[in-house]
N, C-alpha and C positions, 0 to 999 in steps of 0.2 A: 554844357550841365543841363540846361534847360531845355536844349533841343532832346536830350536822351531822355529826359521825363516825358517829354511830350510825346515822343516815339512810342515810349512804352505804355502810356495811357491811351494812344490812339490804337495800338495794336491789341490791347486789352478791352476797349469798346468794339472794335470792329470784330474781334473773336467771339466775345459773348453775343454780337448781334447776329453774326452768322449761324452761331450754336441754336440761338432762338429762334430764328427764322427758319433753319433748317429743321430744327424739332417740329415746328409749327407746320412747315410744308409737307414733312414726312407723315405726319399724324392725319393731316386733312386729306392728304392723296391717298393713304391706305384705308383711312375712314370711308372716303368717297367710293373707293373702289369696292368696299365690303358694307356699306352701311345697310343695304337691307339685309345681307347676311346677319349683321350685329344685331339688328332688332328681331329679327327671327329667332335666332339663338337666345337672345335673352327672353323673349316672350314664352319660349317652348321647353328650354332646357334648363331650367331652374326651378324645377318642382321641388327639390329638397335643398337644404342649405349648401351640402355639399356639393350638390351638383350645379347649384348656382356658384359656388366658389371655384371649380373646376372651369366654368363656362367663362367667369370673370377673369381668371388667369389666362386662359386661352386667349380671349378676345383681345385683351389688353396687350399681350405679347404680339399679336397680330396687326394691332393699328398702331401701337406704341403711343397711346396716349390714355392714361389711366383719368384724365380730365374729361376726356370724349365720352369713355365708357361711364364715367359716373355721372356725368351730366345727361346721358340718354337714359340712365338708370333712374334717375330723380324724376325726369318726365314720364317714364313707364309707370312707376309707382301713383305719381299724381294723377295720371289719367285711369288708375284703376288695373291696369293690365298686369302688373305682378305685385306681392305684397312685402310689406316691409322687411319681413325676415328672408325672403328672397334676394331682397336688394343688399342687404347687410352680407350675405354671401357672396355677391358679387364684388362687393367693396373689398373683402378680403383678398379675392384672387386679382382685382385690378391692381391693388398695391404690390404684389409680387410681380405680376406681368410687366408692370413699368420699370422695374430695375434693369431689365434687359438692355435699356437705352445707356443707363450708367456701365453695364458690362462691356458694351460696345465702345464705349469711350475710353475704357480704360486699356484696351488694345491698341498697339502701335499700327497704324495704317499708313501715314506720309501719303505716297504718291497715289496709292489706291483710290484716295477721295475723289481725284479726278476722273478716273476709269469709271467709279460709280456714278459721277454726275455725267458724264456722257453717255454711259449707257441709259440712264434716265431721260437725255434728251432724244436719244434715239427713238426710245419707247412713245414720248411724245408726238415727236415729229412723223414718224412712219406709220403708228397703228391706227387704224381708223376707230376702233372699239373704245367706248369712254371709259371702260375698267383698265383697259392696258394703259391709256392716257393717264388715268389717275395713279395708276403703279408706277409710270415714269415719274410723276410728282414726288412720289414717295421716295424714290430712289434718287432723285434730284435732293430733295431734301436731307436724306442720309448722307450724302456725299458731302453736302455745303457742311452740316454737322460736323463732320470731321475734320474737314477744312478749317472751321471756326475752332476746334480744340487744338489743331496744329498751331495756328496763329496763338491762339491764349497762351498754349503751353511755351511759345517762344517768348511773348510777353514776361510772362510770369518768370521765365528763367532771368530774363534782365532785370528782372526787379530785385535780384540777389546783389546785383553790381551798383545799386543805388542804395548807399549808405542810409540815407533818410527813410526811405521806404521799407528797407530791410529792418531797421530798428522798430519801426511802426508794426512791423509783422511779428518780430520777436517779443514786442512789450504786450501786444493785445491780441496775438495769435496763439496763445497756448491755453484758453479757459474755455472749458467744454460749455458752460453756461451763456458765457457772451456769444459764443458759436452758435447756440440755439435762437437766441434773440435776432442775430444778425440773419440766419439762415430763415427763419419765420418772415421777417419785414422784407428782405431781397426777394424770397418766393412771391409774397402777395405782390409785390410792384412788378415783377416781370412775368407774372405766370405762368412760369415754368421751372419745375423742379428739376428737371434735366440740365438746363442751363446752370443753375446753382450747383446741382452735385458737380457739373463739368468743372468749375469754377474750383471747387473744393478739391477734386480730383489733382486738377494742375498744382494748386497751393501746396496740398502734401507732398505730392511727387517733388516738388522742388524744396522741399524741407523750409517751406516758411511758416508752416503752422505744424502743430502735434498732431498725432493719429486723436488724441482725446478733443482737440479743438475741430477737427474734421468730423469725427463722429457729431460734436454739437451741432455743426454746419447741417449734416445729413438729417438729424432728428427734427432740426428747425423746416428744414426743405419739406421734409412729409406733414408738417403743421401748415405751414404758408400754402401748399399747393391746394387746400380745403376751400380756399376764398373763393374759387372759381363757382363750385357747387353751392355753397352760400349764396354767391350772386343770382345764381340761376334759380333758386329758389324762392326768391324774394318774393316774387308775384304769383307763386304757386299756393296752393291749400296747404294744409297740415301734414298730409302724407309726404308732400314734395319737402317740406321743409324739416320732418323727421329724418328723411333719408339723407339730407344733406348734414343734419346735426350728427347722426350715424357714423357719417365719415369723420367728420371733423372730431366728435369723441373719441372714435376708435383709434386715430393718430395720436391725440393727446395722451390717452391712457396709457397705449403703448411705449411712447416716449417716456412717461412717468415710470413706469415698471423696469423699463431699460436702464434708467438712471439710478433706480434703486439696486439694480445686480449691474452695476457700471463695469467693475473691475472684472467680474466673471464671464461678461461681455465683451470685451476688450480681449480678454485671453481666449475664448472661444474662437472670436475670428481671427485672431492671428493663428491659433492653432489649427483651424478647418483650411487657412489659406496657404500656409506651409505643408500642410499635409498633403493637400491635392496638388501640391507642385507651384503654387502662385508664388511671386516674389511682393514686393511691397507696393509695387504700382497697382495691384490688384485689392489692397486692404480695404480702401473705402467703396469701391464697388462692391466687393464681397460683405461688407458690414452692410450696404444698403439691402442686398437680397437676404441676408440672413436675419437681419432685424425685422424684414416685411413676413417671412416665412414663419419666425417664431412668434409673432403677433398674429399670423393667423391660427396656428397651432394653439395659442393660448384661449383666444376667441370661440372657436369652432365648437368646442362643448358646452359652452355657456350662452350660445346664441340667444336662448328661447329666454333668458334673464336679460341679456344685454338690451333685446328689443323692447322688454317691458320698462328697462331704465330709459330708453330714448323716449317710449311712450309716455312717462312720468315727466320727462325732460321737458318735451313739446306736448302739452296736452290738447285735447281737440276741445275747443272753447264752444262750439255748437250745442 
C-alpha cells in the first residue's frame, strides 16, 4: 500500500516536472527563435488597442508563453517604446494566445510525444542555424510536455484506486472558491499556469474534481500567473508597474465577473463544447479559451477607462 502511494506521488511529481520543464523549454526555444520578430511587432504593430490585441494574440500563440510576451511588454512600456493603452491591448491578446497550450494538452497524443522529441533533436543536432536550433528546443519542449501529461494522467488515474486520496479529492475537490485559492497559490509557486491547467485537466478527466472546482482552479491559474510580471516590474518605474498591475487587475476583474455569472458561464462552455463536437475531455481547455476571449470582448470597448483606472491605482509620485 505504501509502495503504491509512493509510486503515485512519484509519477505525479515527475509528470508535473516534465510539463513545467517542457513548457519552459518550448517557450524559451520559440521565444529565442523569434525574439527580434517579437520586439519588432510589439513596437510597430500596436498603434491601436485592437491592433495590439491581435498582435498579442498572434505572438503568444507563436511562442506559447504569455509570461514572456507580458514581461517584454512591461519592459517596452518602461522604456517608453509603447504606451500603456497599447500594452493593455497586448495583454488581452496574450491571455487568449496562451490558451492554445491547454488545448494541446486536452488532445490525446500518446506515442506522438516521442516523435516530436526526436524531430526536435534532429533540428538541434543537424541544423547550423541558430533559429532552427531554437525551433528544435521548442519541439523538444513540446514533446516533453506531452510526455509529462501522459505520466501525470497515469498518476491521476491511479489516485482513484487509493481510498485515502480518493476521499480527500471527493471532500475538497468540489468547491470552486477552494479551487481558486489553490490555483492562485500553486501557479505563483511553480510560475507556470500551463502546468497547473494540465493538472486540472487530468484531475477533471479522471472524475476526481467537479467541473465547478476545475473552473475555480483555472480562474486561480489566470490570477497566479501575474506574479512573474509583478516581480519583473519591481525595479522598474511607474510605467512598468502600471503595466504589471494592468495585467493583474485584468485577470482579477475577469474572474470576479465570471463568478457573478458563474451558472450561465458553465452552461455556455458546455453548450459550445458539445455544439462543436467536443466531449468532456475538452471542457476545461475550452473554458480556459472562452473565459479569456470573453474577458477581452468585455474590456476592449472600455480600454480608455480601464487605463485611467490603472493610472489612478498606480499614481506617478514624481
